C-alpha positions as CSV (number, residue, x, y, z in Angstrom):
1,M,-24.9,-12.1,-24.4
2,P,-22.0,-14.6,-24.2
3,Q,-23.2,-18.2,-24.2
4,S,-21.9,-20.7,-21.8
5,L,-20.4,-23.9,-23.3
6,P,-22.4,-26.8,-21.8
7,G,-20.3,-29.7,-20.7
8,C,-17.1,-27.7,-20.6
9,P,-14.9,-29.2,-17.9
10,V,-13.6,-25.7,-17.0
11,A,-16.1,-23.5,-15.1
12,G,-16.8,-20.1,-16.6
13,L,-15.7,-20.7,-20.2
14,T,-17.8,-18.5,-22.5
15,W,-17.7,-17.7,-26.2
16,I,-17.8,-14.1,-27.5
17,N,-20.5,-12.9,-29.9
18,A,-22.0,-16.2,-31.1
19,P,-23.8,-15.5,-34.4
20,N,-27.6,-15.6,-34.2
21,D,-27.7,-18.3,-36.9
22,R,-25.3,-20.5,-35.1
23,D,-26.3,-22.9,-32.4
24,A,-25.5,-21.2,-29.1
25,N,-23.9,-24.4,-27.9
26,E,-21.5,-24.4,-30.8
27,A,-18.3,-22.4,-30.6
28,P,-17.8,-20.0,-33.6
29,P,-14.7,-20.8,-35.7
30,G,-11.6,-19.3,-34.3
31,A,-13.4,-17.7,-31.4
32,A,-11.4,-17.2,-28.3
33,P,-12.9,-17.6,-24.8
34,E,-13.9,-14.3,-23.3
35,S,-12.6,-15.4,-19.9
36,I,-11.7,-18.5,-18.1
37,D,-12.5,-18.5,-14.4
38,L,-10.3,-21.4,-13.6
39,D,-10.8,-22.6,-10.1
40,Q,-7.8,-25.0,-10.1
41,D,-8.6,-26.3,-6.7
42,A,-12.1,-27.3,-7.9
43,V,-10.7,-29.1,-10.9
44,E,-8.0,-30.9,-8.9
45,A,-10.6,-31.9,-6.2
46,R,-12.9,-33.3,-8.9
47,D,-10.1,-35.3,-10.5
48,Y,-8.4,-36.4,-7.2
49,R,-9.1,-40.1,-6.8
50,G,-11.8,-39.9,-9.5
51,S,-15.3,-40.3,-8.1
52,A,-14.2,-42.1,-4.9
53,G,-16.0,-40.9,-1.9
54,P,-18.3,-37.9,-1.5
55,R,-15.5,-35.4,-2.4
56,N,-16.1,-31.7,-1.8
57,A,-15.2,-30.1,-5.1
58,S,-15.0,-26.5,-3.8
59,R,-11.5,-26.9,-2.6
60,L,-8.6,-29.3,-2.7
61,A,-7.7,-29.0,1.0
62,M,-10.5,-30.7,2.9
63,K,-11.2,-32.4,6.1
64,I,-10.1,-36.0,6.1
65,T,-10.9,-38.4,8.9
66,L,-8.8,-41.5,9.8
67,S,-10.7,-44.1,11.7
68,V,-9.2,-47.2,13.2
69,I,-11.6,-49.6,14.9
70,K,-10.3,-53.0,16.1
71,A,-11.7,-56.1,17.8
72,D,-11.0,-59.7,18.7
73,I,-13.7,-61.7,17.1
74,G,-12.0,-65.1,16.8
75,S,-8.7,-66.8,16.3
76,I,-7.1,-70.1,15.6
77,G,-5.1,-72.1,18.1
78,G,-6.2,-70.1,21.2
79,Q,-5.2,-66.5,20.7
80,I,-2.7,-66.6,17.9
81,R,-4.4,-65.0,14.9
82,P,-7.7,-64.8,12.9
83,S,-8.1,-67.5,10.2
84,R,-7.6,-66.4,6.6
85,A,-11.3,-66.9,5.9
86,L,-12.2,-64.7,8.8
87,L,-9.9,-61.8,7.8
88,D,-11.1,-62.1,4.2
89,C,-14.7,-61.9,5.3
90,V,-14.1,-58.7,7.2
91,R,-12.1,-57.2,4.4
92,Q,-14.9,-57.9,1.9
93,E,-17.5,-56.1,4.2
94,I,-15.6,-52.8,4.3
95,A,-14.2,-53.0,0.8
96,A,-17.8,-52.8,-0.5
97,E,-17.9,-49.2,0.7
98,C,-14.6,-48.1,-0.7
99,G,-15.3,-45.3,-3.2
100,R,-18.7,-44.7,-1.6
101,L,-18.9,-44.1,2.1
102,L,-15.1,-44.6,2.4
103,I,-12.3,-43.0,0.4
104,D,-10.0,-46.0,1.2
105,C,-9.8,-48.9,3.6
106,H,-7.6,-51.7,4.9
107,A,-8.1,-54.6,7.3
108,S,-5.1,-56.1,9.1
109,A,-4.5,-58.5,12.0
110,T,-2.2,-58.1,14.9
111,G,-2.2,-61.1,17.2
112,D,-5.9,-62.1,17.3
113,D,-7.1,-58.6,16.8
114,I,-8.5,-57.3,13.5
115,A,-8.1,-53.6,12.9
116,L,-10.1,-51.7,10.3
117,L,-8.2,-48.6,8.9
118,M,-10.6,-46.3,7.1
119,T,-10.3,-42.9,5.5
120,H,-13.4,-40.8,4.9
121,E,-14.9,-37.3,5.1
122,C,-17.6,-38.1,7.6
123,G,-15.8,-36.8,10.7
124,T,-15.0,-38.6,14.0
125,G,-17.7,-40.6,15.8
126,N,-19.8,-40.9,12.6
127,E,-22.7,-43.3,12.9
128,A,-22.4,-44.7,9.4
129,I,-18.7,-45.4,9.8
130,H,-19.1,-47.1,13.2
131,K,-22.1,-49.1,11.9
132,L,-20.0,-50.3,9.0
133,A,-17.3,-51.5,11.3
134,W,-19.8,-53.1,13.6
135,E,-21.5,-55.0,10.8
136,A,-18.1,-56.1,9.4
137,F,-17.3,-57.6,12.8
138,I,-20.7,-59.2,13.1
139,A,-20.2,-60.9,9.7
140,G,-16.7,-62.0,10.8
141,T,-18.2,-63.4,14.0
142,R,-20.6,-65.5,12.0
143,M,-17.6,-66.8,10.0
144,A,-15.6,-67.5,13.2
145,K,-18.5,-69.4,14.8
146,G,-19.0,-71.5,11.7
147,Q,-15.3,-72.4,11.7
148,G,-15.3,-73.1,15.5
149,L,-12.6,-70.5,16.2
150,H,-11.6,-69.6,19.7
151,G,-13.4,-66.6,21.3
152,A,-15.7,-66.0,18.4
153,G,-17.2,-62.5,18.8
154,Q,-15.7,-62.1,22.3
155,D,-15.1,-58.3,21.9
156,L,-18.6,-57.6,20.8
157,L,-20.4,-56.9,24.1
158,K,-23.8,-55.9,22.6
159,D,-26.3,-57.6,20.3
160,A,-26.8,-54.6,18.0
161,S,-25.1,-51.4,17.1
162,S,-26.3,-48.2,18.8
163,G,-24.6,-46.0,16.2
164,N,-21.2,-45.7,18.0
165,V,-19.0,-48.7,18.9
166,R,-17.4,-46.9,21.9
167,G,-18.4,-48.8,25.0
168,M,-19.6,-51.8,22.9
169,G,-16.3,-53.7,23.0
170,P,-14.2,-52.6,19.9
171,A,-11.4,-50.1,20.5
172,V,-11.5,-46.9,18.5
173,A,-8.9,-44.3,17.5
174,E,-9.9,-41.4,15.2
175,M,-8.5,-38.1,14.0
176,E,-9.6,-35.4,11.6
177,F,-7.3,-33.0,9.7
178,D,-6.9,-30.8,6.7
179,E,-5.7,-32.9,3.8
180,R,-2.6,-31.8,1.9
181,A,-1.4,-32.7,-1.6
182,A,0.7,-35.6,-0.1
183,E,-0.2,-36.8,3.4
184,P,1.8,-39.7,4.7
185,F,0.9,-41.3,8.1
186,L,1.9,-44.2,10.2
187,F,-0.5,-46.7,11.8
188,S,1.0,-48.9,14.5
189,A,-0.9,-51.7,16.2
190,A,0.0,-54.0,19.1
191,D,-1.8,-56.8,21.0
192,E,-1.6,-58.1,24.6
193,K,-0.6,-54.7,25.9
194,V,3.2,-55.3,25.7
195,P,5.0,-53.2,23.1
196,N,7.1,-56.0,21.8
197,A,4.4,-58.7,21.9
198,R,2.5,-59.5,18.7
199,G,3.2,-56.0,17.4
200,S,3.1,-55.0,13.8
201,T,3.4,-51.7,11.9
202,C,1.6,-50.7,8.7
203,D,3.1,-47.8,6.8
204,V,0.4,-46.2,4.6
205,T,0.7,-43.2,2.3
206,G,-2.5,-41.5,1.5
């Protein structure tokens, strides 16, 4: 019986006719693999972004979700922009889940709105993703109140998350698609409902 080679990074690698007096885990000198069932997609999926996120190693093309959740939770000088400390606080909250719940993430500000851009494999409307965003905004609200910022937490209409932030104040935009080897996308944000007012564009390549 051919013996599998434990720990081999290529699935299905077996050695031919390992001698009985040789450790079955040791490859005989000069022995050639009987067969290599190389699932290249599985190998690439395993290596892609290292261990970041709960990657499905069965195939490279997999469903990826883009979630953008934004809210106004405080600003300096009326409705100008969040303070640096406020934005950093929110960034730290979501960054803690990068490589775990999230594949990648970024927090940006447009006017007095903070937008959380997150990529993951949890699908749209996922409770864990929405709860993460809510808790990041709650942490930011505490920071805003401590700094005496204008409108601290004004977009958070509830006291606790119900598992989905829709209808609770923050705005949500999400989409799910099959990932390709190189998948660029463009995220554009604007504040105050006028296209040329407090608008910014963030070009992200994933």
